[in-house]
C-alpha positions as CSV (number, residue, x, y, z in Angstrom):
1,X,-4.4,14.7,-6.4
2,X,-4.1,15.2,-2.3
3,X,-5.5,18.8,-1.3
4,X,-2.7,20.8,-0.4
5,X,-2.6,24.0,2.4
6,X,-1.9,27.1,0.8
7,X,-3.8,28.9,3.7
8,X,-1.4,29.1,6.6
9,X,2.0,30.9,6.8
10,X,5.2,29.3,6.1
11,X,7.2,28.3,9.0
12,X,4.2,27.1,10.6
13,X,4.7,23.9,12.7
14,X,2.4,21.2,13.9
15,X,3.1,22.5,17.2
16,X,1.2,25.3,16.7
17,X,-1.6,24.4,14.7
18,X,-3.2,21.2,16.8
19,X,-2.1,18.3,18.2
20,X,0.7,16.6,16.5
21,X,1.8,13.2,17.1
22,X,2.2,10.6,14.5
23,X,-0.1,8.3,14.4
24,X,-1.0,5.5,12.2
25,X,-3.9,5.5,9.5
26,X,-6.3,3.6,7.1
27,X,-7.6,4.8,3.9
28,X,-8.2,3.7,0.4
29,X,-6.2,5.4,-2.4
30,X,-4.7,4.8,-5.7
31,X,-1.3,4.3,-6.8
32,X,-1.0,8.0,-7.1
33,X,-2.1,8.7,-3.5
34,X,-5.8,9.9,-4.5
35,X,-8.9,8.5,-2.6
36,X,-11.6,7.1,-4.9
37,X,-14.6,9.9,-4.0
38,X,-14.2,11.9,-7.5
39,X,-16.6,14.2,-10.1
40,X,-17.9,11.6,-11.9
41,X,-16.4,8.1,-10.3
42,X,-18.2,7.4,-6.9
43,X,-21.2,6.4,-8.9
44,X,-19.1,3.5,-10.7
45,X,-18.5,2.0,-7.5
46,X,-20.4,3.0,-4.5
47,X,-23.5,0.6,-3.8
48,X,-26.6,1.7,-5.3
49,X,-28.5,1.4,-2.4
50,X,-26.5,3.7,-0.9
51,X,-28.3,7.7,-0.3
52,X,-25.0,9.3,0.5
53,X,-25.6,9.7,3.7
54,X,-23.2,7.2,5.1
55,X,-20.4,9.0,3.1
56,X,-20.9,12.2,4.1
57,X,-18.3,14.7,2.8
58,X,-15.6,16.1,6.0
59,X,-16.3,19.3,5.2
60,X,-20.2,18.6,6.5
61,X,-19.2,17.2,9.7
62,X,-16.3,19.6,11.0
63,X,-16.3,22.2,8.7
64,X,-14.0,24.0,6.0
65,X,-12.1,25.8,8.5
66,X,-10.2,22.6,10.1
67,X,-7.6,22.8,6.7
68,X,-6.3,26.0,8.1
69,X,-4.8,23.7,10.7
70,X,-2.5,22.0,8.8
71,X,1.2,23.9,7.8
72,X,1.8,24.9,4.2
73,X,3.2,22.3,1.9
74,X,1.4,19.4,4.0
75,X,-0.9,16.8,2.1
76,X,-4.2,16.5,3.5
77,X,-6.3,13.9,3.3
78,X,-9.4,12.0,4.9
79,X,-8.9,8.6,6.6
80,X,-10.1,6.2,9.4
81,X,-8.5,5.3,12.3
82,X,-8.9,1.3,12.2
83,X,-9.8,-1.1,9.6
84,X,-13.0,-1.6,11.4
85,X,-14.3,2.0,10.6
86,X,-12.9,1.9,7.2
87,X,-15.3,-1.2,6.5
88,X,-17.8,0.4,8.3
89,X,-17.6,3.5,6.0
90,X,-17.1,0.8,3.0
91,X,-18.9,-2.3,2.1
92,X,-17.2,-5.5,0.8
93,X,-18.5,-4.7,-2.6
94,X,-17.6,-1.5,-2.9
95,X,-14.3,-2.4,-1.9
96,X,-14.2,-4.8,-4.4
97,X,-14.8,-2.5,-7.1
98,X,-12.6,-0.6,-6.0
99,X,-9.6,-2.7,-6.3
100,X,-10.8,-3.7,-9.5
101,X,-10.0,0.0,-9.9
102,X,-6.6,-0.2,-8.8
103,X,-7.2,1.2,-5.2
104,X,-5.9,-0.3,-2.2
105,X,-6.5,0.1,1.7
106,X,-3.2,1.3,3.0
107,X,-1.8,2.1,6.0
108,X,0.3,5.4,6.9
109,X,1.2,7.7,9.7
110,X,0.0,10.9,9.8
111,X,1.6,14.0,11.6
112,X,-1.8,16.1,12.4
113,X,-4.9,14.8,12.8
114,X,-6.8,17.9,11.9
115,X,-10.5,17.0,12.8
116,X,-12.4,13.9,13.6
117,X,-15.8,12.6,13.8
118,X,-17.3,9.3,14.7
119,X,-17.1,8.3,11.2
120,X,-14.0,9.6,9.6
121,X,-10.7,11.9,10.2
122,X,-9.0,14.5,8.0
123,X,-5.2,14.3,8.7
124,X,-2.2,16.2,7.2
125,X,1.6,14.6,6.7
126,X,4.5,15.8,5.5
127,X,5.1,13.3,3.0
128,X,2.7,12.8,-0.2
129,X,-0.1,10.3,0.6
130,X,1.9,7.4,-1.9
131,X,5.1,7.8,0.0
132,X,5.2,5.4,2.5
133,X,1.9,3.6,2.5
134,X,1.6,0.0,3.1
135,X,-1.0,-1.7,1.2
136,X,-3.2,-3.8,3.3
137,X,-3.7,-7.2,1.5
138,X,-7.1,-9.1,1.3
139,X,-7.4,-12.8,1.3
140,X,-10.4,-14.6,-0.8
141,X,-13.2,-13.9,1.5
142,X,-12.0,-10.1,2.0
143,X,-10.6,-10.2,4.8
144,X,-7.3,-8.4,5.7
145,X,-3.3,-9.8,5.7
146,X,-0.8,-7.7,8.0
147,X,0.6,-4.9,5.9
148,X,3.2,-5.7,3.4
């Protein structure tokens, strides 16, 4: 389940916490809107030659306090500004494994960017991650085809 912010007082608006503008983002998620990082599951799809430094948790790069910027009730998640950034994070082999588990590369609109590093961003949106997400199909060579 995507993170939900419960720490910000009711009635907060995006404008009161940080820059708010709909921005197109890209992420990998299942039909339920959850990303692939789950206890005990990551080891089944992450390439064996990766030591974890390629996939640092957002809180190591940006700190936990960025979650306080999200208005109460917003869904919070990690994503990328571009497909190229997503492909730097996930190898083609990892994406193939994730597709076999039912995950897909999707694009959606984020209401707020809570934090951003050179590798990833943390966003918040009013709607659940599964709502309005457009799956980006891939051809046999793993190349992205426009969203549906």
